N, C-alpha and C positions, 0 to 999 in steps of 0.2 A: 859314581859321584856326580853324574849329570843332574841328579835331583838337587844337589847343592847349587849348581849353576842356575838352574831354573828358579829355585826359591829365592836366590840372591837377587836376580833380575826383578822378579815379581815384588819382592820386599822393598827394593829401592824405588821402583815405580810407585808403589803404595805410599812410600814416605813422601815423595814429591806431591802426590795427590791428597795427602793427609787422610788416607783410607785406613783407619786403624783396625777395622774389622778384618781386612786381609792380612795385616801384620800379625794379629792375634792367631788367625788360622795358620799362618806360616810357622809361628812358634809352636803351635800344637802339633803340626806335621813333623817338625824337627824333633819334638819329644817322642812322638810315636815311632819315628824312624828307628830309634835305638831298640825299642821293644819288639817291633814287628820283624825287622830284618837281621838282628844280631842277638845271639844267645851266649856265645862264649865271651867271657870278660875281656880277654886279650884282644880278640877281634873287635869287640865293642869299643874299646878305648882307641885303637888304631883307626877304626872307621869313623868315629866321631871327630877325632882330630883332623883327619883328612877332609871329612865333610865340612867342618867349620872353616878350614882354611880356604877351600874352594868357594864356599858360601860368601866369605868375606871378600875374596878376590872378585867375584862376579858383581857384588855390590859396588866395589870400588870402580870397576870398569864402566858399569852403567852410570854411576854418579858423575864421573869425569866427562864421559861422552855427552851426557845430557846437559851438564853445566856449560860445556863448550858450545853446543848448539844454541842454548839460551843466550849466550853472550853475543851471538851474531845478530844484534838488534838493528833493525832499520825502521825509522818512523813511518807508520802506515799512511800518513796523510800526504807524503811527498810523491812526486811523479819521478820515475826513474827510467833511464834508457837501458834496455836489456837486449843482449844479443847472444845467441848460442846455437847449438846443433840439436835438431829434433831426433831423439833417440827412440821414442815409441809414440804411437798414435792410437787413441781409443775413440770410438764413435758413440755419441749419445743423440737423443731426439732433437735437441735444439742447439747443440754445439759439438765440437771435438775437444778432446783433452790430449795435450802433448807433453812429453817429458823433455825438458831441455837439460842436457848434460854439460858440465863445465861451462856454464853460462857466465857471462861477464855483466855485472851490474855497476853502472856508473853512479857513484855516490861520494859527494864531498871531495871532488877532484881525485878520487881513488877508484880502482877497479876491484870489485869483490867477486871472487869465484864461488859459484854455488850451483846446485841443481834446482830446477824449478818445475812446478806443475802449472801449465798454462792452459786456460780454457779459452778456446777461439770460437767466435760466433761467425756464422754466414760464410763458411769456406772450408777448404780442405788443405792439408799439408801432407808431405811425404817424409818417410824416414830418410835422414841425411840432409834435409833442408837446413840451411843456415838462415836464420831470421833475426830481425831486430825490430824493436817496437818501444813506445813509451807507455808506461802504465804505473798505477799504484801497485804496491807489493805488500803482502801480509804473510805472517808466518803460517806454515802449513801444518804445524803440530802444536800440541798443548801437553800439559802434564798427563792428561788422561788419554789422549789419542796420539800415539807415536808411530802409527802405521806408515806414514810417509817417510819417516826417518829410516825405515828399513831399506828404502831405495836411495837414501841420502838426499831426499828432497827436503829442503829447508823452507823455501818460500813458494807462494802460489800467486798467480796473477790472472786477470781476465782482460781480453782485448777482442777487437773485431778484425776480420781478415783484411778489411780495407786500411787498417792502421799498421799493417805489418810490412816491413821492408824485406824483400827477398835478397839474400846475399850470396846465393849459390847453393849447390848441392854436391855433397861428397859422402860416399858410403865406404865403410871398411870392408874387408874380405868377408867376414861373417855376415854382415848386412847384405852384401851382394848375393851370397848363397841363399839367404832367407828370402830375398826378393825374387830370386830365380825360381825357387820352389813355389812361391805365391803366384807368379805370372804363369808358370807352367800349369798349375792346377786350375786357375781361373780360365785359362785359354782352352782347356780340354774338358772341363766339367761345367755343370750348371752352377749358377751363382751360389745357391744355398749349399749344395754338396761340396763345391770347391771351398767354401768358407769353413765347413765342418772338417774337411780333409786337411786344410791348412792349419786349423786349430789342433787337430789330432797329431800332426807332425811337429809343430813348432810351439804350441801352447798359446798362440795368439788368437783370442776369441772375438776381437773387435769387429770382424766382418760378419759374424753370425747374427741373423735377426733375433731380436730379444725373445720373440715367441718360441723360436726353436731352442734357444738357450734354456728357457724355462722347462721345456719338455725333458731335456737331459738332466736338469737339476732336480725336477720333481721325481724322476725315475731313479735318481741316485747313481747315475753313470757319468755325471759331468767330470769326474776325475780323469776321464780319458783325454781331456783337454789340458791337463797339467802334466808336462813332460817330467816323469819321475821314474820310479823303479820299474813300473810296468813297461814303459817304452825302452828304457836303457837296457833292461834285461833281455828284451826281445832282440834288440840290435846286437848285443854282446853274444847271445846264443846263436844268432844267425851267422855272425862273423866267425864264431868258434867252429861252427859246422863247415864253413867254407875253407878255413885254414887247417882243418883236421888232417887232410890228406897231403898237405904240403910238408915236405921233408926238411923242416927247419926246427931248431931248438924251441922248446915250449916257451921259454922266457921271451924270445923274439916275437913269437905269435902274440903273447900277452901284451907286450909293449905296443905292437901294431893295433890291437883291439882298443887298448887304453887311449892311444893317440886319436883313433877314430871317434871314440866316445867323447873325448874332450872337444873335438871338432864339432860333433853333433850338439853338445851342450852350448858351444859358442853360437851356433846357428839359432838356438833357442834363447839367446841373450843371457846365458849363464844364470838361469833362474836358480833359486836356492834348492828347489826340489830336484832339478837335474844335477846340480853339483853334488848333492847328497848321494844320489844314485850312482854317479860316476865314481865317487870316493869309495863307496861300499863295493861296487863291482870291481874296481881296480885292486882293492885289498884281496878280494876273492881270487882274482886271476893270479896275482903275485904269490899268494899262499899256495895255490895249486902248482905254480911253476917251481917253487922251492920245496915242495913236499911238506908244507906246514899245514896244521889244522886251522880251518877258518871258523872263527867265532863270530857269527852274524850279529848277535846282540851287542857284544863289545864294539864291533865295527860301527854299528848304528849309533851307539851312545858316544863313542869317541868323535865321530864326525859331527854329531849335534853339539857336543861341548866345544869343539874347535870353532864351529860356525858361530856360536853364541858369544864366545870370547872375542872373536874378530868383529862381530856385529850384534850386540845384545838386543837391538831393536828387532832383529829377525824373529825373535820369539813371538812377536805380535803379527807376523805374516801368516795369513790364513793358509796360503799354499804350503808353507813350511810345517804348520801345525798338522794339516791333513796328511801331508807326505810322511812325516815321521811317525805320527800316531797310527796310521794305517799299517805301516811296516812293523811297528812295535806290537800292535795288536795281533798281527799274523804270527809273530815270533812267540809271544807268550800265551796266546789263547787258542791257536789253531789245533794243537794236539789235544787240549782239553775238550774242545767241541767235537773233534774227530772221534775221541773215545766214546762220547755220548751218542754219536751217530754210527757206531760200529756195525749196526745191522744193515746199513745201506752199502751198496757196492763201493769199493775203495775210491774210484775216480769221482763219483758223485758226492760221497761223504767228504772227500778232501776239498772239492770245489766249494761246497756249502760252508765248510769250516773256515776256509780262507776268506770268503766274502763276508760271513757273519762276524769273524774276528775284526776285520777292518771296520765294519759298520758299527759294531759295539764300541770300539775304541774312539772313533771319530764323532760319535753321537752328540756329546756336549758342544763341540765346535759347530756342528751343523745347526743345532738348536739356537746357539747364541748368535752366529753370524748371519744365517739365512732365515731364521725365525720359524723354521719348520724342520721336520724330518719325515722321511718316507718309510712306511711300514712294509713296503714290498720291494725295497731296493735290492735285497738279496736275490729275489727272483729275476729282476731285470738284469742284474749283473751276470747271473748264471746263463741267461739266454743270449745276451748281446756281447759280452766280453770275448768269447771265442771268435765271433764274426769280426769284431773290431780288430782283434789281433791279426787275423788274416788280411783285412783291408790295410792295416798299418804296414805290415811287412811287404805286401804287394806294392804299395805306393812307394816305399823306400827303394825297392829294387827297380821299379819302373823309372823313378826319377834319376837314379844313377845311370841306367841304360840309356835314358833319353839324352844324355850328354853326347851319345854316339848316333842313336837312331830313335825316331819318334814311334811310340807305341800307343797310338790313340785308342785302340780297341780296349786296352787294359784300363785306361782312364775311364772309358765308357762303362766297363763292368763295375769299377769302384764307384762311379757316379750312381749307377742303378742300385748298388748294394746300400749306399748311404741313403738314397731316396726310400728304399725299402725300410730301413731302420726308422727314418723320420715318419713314414706312413704308419708303421705299427705303433710307434710311440703316440702319435696323434689319436689313433684309433682306440688305444687302451686307456686314454685319459688318465695319466699318472697323477694329475693334480687332485683326483678324488681320493687318493690313498696317502695323503700327507696329513700330519698333525701339526697344527700351528702352536708355537710357544716362543717365549722370549729367552729361554735358557734356564740354566740351573743356578746362575749367579756364583757365589762362593761355594755352593753345593757341589760344583764340579770337582773340587779337590777331594771331597769325600767319595764321590763317584769313582774317581780313578784309584783311590786307595782300595775301594771295594773290588774293582776289576783286577788290580794287581794281586790282591789277597787271594783271589780265586784262581790265579794263574799257576803255571808250573814253577814260577820263581819262588813260591813259598812252599817249604818242605813240611807240610802238615797233612793230616788225613783229609779226604774229600769232604767229609761232613763238617769238620772244623773250619775248613776254608769257606765252605758254602755259608756257614753261620756268620763268620766275620764279614764276608762280602755282603750278605744280606743286611747286616746292621749298618754298614757304611752307606749302602745304596738307599736304604730307608731314610737315613739322615740327609742324604743328598736330595731326595725328593721333597723334603720339607722346605727346600729353598727354591723350588721350581716357580717360575714366574708365568 
């Protein structure tokens, strides 16, 4: 029923935008839903009723959330005094961007609480800084662009470092741990490798030079900087191996691992992708502890539905889209591709199938958000992901041990390994293998219908599924920009 949640959010957003083309496509998909996924009349009636209820609920949630944010109007021509805590910092060529959480805005002898995105020129700020300044304020969102609302950011402002009043610095426990990791990496590794390692462990890419970021993006392996299933599963698997020999009930081991995963997600600022991975991994561990069968697809869809009901604007988070789509692609397509590659050795066929499944499912998002897609990303992933996995686990173990004893030589090895990856990426010039495009537009809906039609979710013969998928994808290509 997650389709009902997603279509409800998209439809309500289209209503505010007055984008009637999207509304028509949504109605078409709702109609197709009955014919593609349901054949038995009893199942059809039950499914449609449940689908329409969830569809209506998600529309209602989005509508009231958005109306609430629209009502928080502040005249843009006024000068306001703003003060709050710096939660995140991002670096650009001519300024820095900071997120102020629970900031106070003085307006009409009242204090308004809100999150702000502040662009600061000619200076630097640190996480945990409490600052105050006078500035004009404008809304950070519109009916068309709600990406800022995903982080609860309602307003944005611009100021200069000379206009900022510093009110102190205070970091919470998770921020202290995050900064400890950053300081440890930068103290024992070169600046570029330290920045890559820090992003790999925490998802913070602010310190990576833009040229280096582009190398990882063009090669299709930038997902290693988004703390998600790849990272969480590595940590969970490692902890499971450690606790395997401890003579304690399985349920206690599972709770220990879950607590550690929540702690790790906190260090990564509880990003949506890390929360999704923690929820799914926790369900897997608990099912194993109680001897229940784990349904990975239902776990994924339930976690997505819960996330979107709590925060409907999260649907427009690129991180969430890539995280959920890549996992969904692996679940529904990997076996199909593996059967097609059955002549290859099992390990190689499985690795190619997983990488190809994630790439195919995230393709429209890559095209729309980044304006290109890589035709060799599968090859780069096959080459570098095993090495990245080793570096990731080595760094986590080393950081934990460094609380007791410093292991500079291991940081040196990780430093050299990352330098090696960067060197190979530069040498292979991945930018030559990208195709530029602005995306599929509303054609992406037909693209996903085609991909799902070809998956194991549809109980039809291979030939029939291929024909249906081909029809939908041809329709999708008609909308390519």
